N, C-alpha and C positions, 0 to 999 in steps of 0.2 A: 578916206581911212579916219576913222578916227580914235586908232589905238595906237599906243607910240608900237617902238620896236620891240618884240619882249625879250625881259629881262632875263640873261641863262646861269645858272649857276654850275661849274663842276665837282663833281664830289673830290673829297680831301684825293691825294696820291695814293694811287695806286690803289681805291677801292671802286674805282665805276665799274660797273657792268654791262657798259654802251644801249642799256635802256631809259628813255626819256619821257621824264612826266611834264603835264600841261598844267598846269593852275590857273585857270581858268575865273575873276570875279563876280561879286555880285550888281547889282547897281550905283550899290554903295558901299561896297564894300570891297577895298581891296586885297590886292597881293600881302600890305604893309599887317596888317591886323590878325591877331592873336591865332584863330584859327587856320588862314592860309601859310602866314608866315611858321606857324609850327609842321602843317601839313610838309613847308616847301624842308623845313629841316629835318623830319626825323627820315626824308627821303632820300635825302644826300647823306647823311648817317649808314643809311642801309647801300648808299653804292651809283644811284641814279643821280640823273642829270636830271634839273629843273629848269623849266620853262616858264615865265612867268609872264601870263598876256594881261598890259594893264590899258582897258578903253575910256572910254569918252561915251558917255550917250549921247546920241546924234539932237538936237533940238529938237522938239517935242513926240521926242519916241514916250514916252507914256500914253499918249495919246493916240498913238501905231494900232492898226490890228493886229492880233498876235502874231497870224502868218506876216507882215514885214518884219515885226522885231526876231519871229526866228530867223528868217532871214538875212538881218542885219547881225546876229548875232552867230548864226552857222559861217558866216562870212568870212567872221570875224578871227573865230577856233579854226575853219577850213584850210586858210590860210599859216597858221604856227603851227599845225597837223602835217601842212606838205609841204613845211620847213624841216621838216627832221625825217622826212623820210620814212619808211619802215620804222623806224625805231620809236616814235613814239607808243610809248605802254600801257600809260593811264592819262587818263584823265581825271581832274580833283576839279572841283568844279562847287560855286558859294552859289545860291539863288537863283536867282536869271540865267547864271550858268547855263540851270537844267531845260534852258531852249533848243539846245541844242542835245539833245537825250538822243532824237531823229539821226544826226549827220555820227555820234559816238556812236550806236547798235548798229549802224549802218554799216559800220569803217571798225566793227567788231575788237572794239579795244573798249580792255577795264576801265572802269570808273567809278572813283568815290563821290557820291552828292549829299552837301552840304547845303540841306533844308531846301531840298528840291520843291516846285509848286505843282505839289500831288495836287492839289485846286483846279490844276485846267489840263483837262480832259484828254491837250495834244501832248501834253509832259507822259501821264499815267498810261496812256498808251502807246509813246513811243521805249517808255523802260522794261512796259509788258513786252516791248518784242526784244529788248535787250540779252544774248545770248553770252554774252561776255560778262565774265564776274561782273559783279556792283555790288557797292554797296549803299545803301541810304542813310543819311544820317537825319535826325529829325528833333524838335521840340514837343513836346504838346502843349504847349501855354505857345502856337505859332500857329496862326488860321491859314498858314501854308502848307502845313502837314496833315494831310487827311488818315490816321492811321490807319481805317480799315481798308484803303484803298493801298496802303505802305505794305498789308500783313499781305492781300491777294498775290505781290505781285513775287515772281521768282528769285526774289535775291533777299542778301542779308540786308539785316533792319539794327542800326542801336535808335536808338529810342529815347530819349531823355524827358525826366519825368520834369512837369514846371516849366521848362526854359523857352523862347521866346524864338523868335526869327534870326536873334542870332547869338543863339545856341548858351546864351547865359536864366539867370534867374534875377526879376526884375527886383534891386533893391536887396541882394544878398551876393558882395563882391567873391565872398570864398568857398558858397556850394557856386557861382560862375568860374572859378578859376577850380574847380573839381573838376567839373563841366569840361572843360578844354583836355584837363585830364586823361578824363573818356573819351574822346574824341579821338585825340592826339592817339591811343591805347590805339584804340578798336582802329585807327589807322594803317594803324605799325605792324596791327596783326594782316590784315586784312592785307598790305602789299607786299608783306612775309610769304607768304602764299601763291602770289601770281611765279609764273613760268620765266 
């Protein structure tokens, strides 16, 4: 197994809802980076227990075929979801985590996908069959974000003008911080609607 035990964060005393959110990183975007850090923060604020999955990609991962990459990512996420029994009520995943859209769809878990790999037909197909509430977040400056595909899917969308794959505006720190606020606010609105 090429991941460490997920970090578990409990909400403040007296606010726990019994619901668990799983935060899943990207290839190089760890849970300590701003999008996932503030996802954890806003979920804790609303009584969710949050498990952060930390992983190291195996050597040669990028040279593997999509099917093998999906199998590896799904194994990591399935292990974390199963650890929580039936309490996992939300997956928040960044980029590479969207390789697990099939697993998440099959289990009927609501999800927030930050910069999902919509350029991969498999990811788009899995999202098309997902029936649980889903929020897709992407930027028009990200080659992995296919706006037409996103709009064809039956899910909520938050599209950020000029944002790259990190959901930042290159060369404009203040605009990037503003986009971070939009993403966190969108995630909060989405999570508050979940049962």
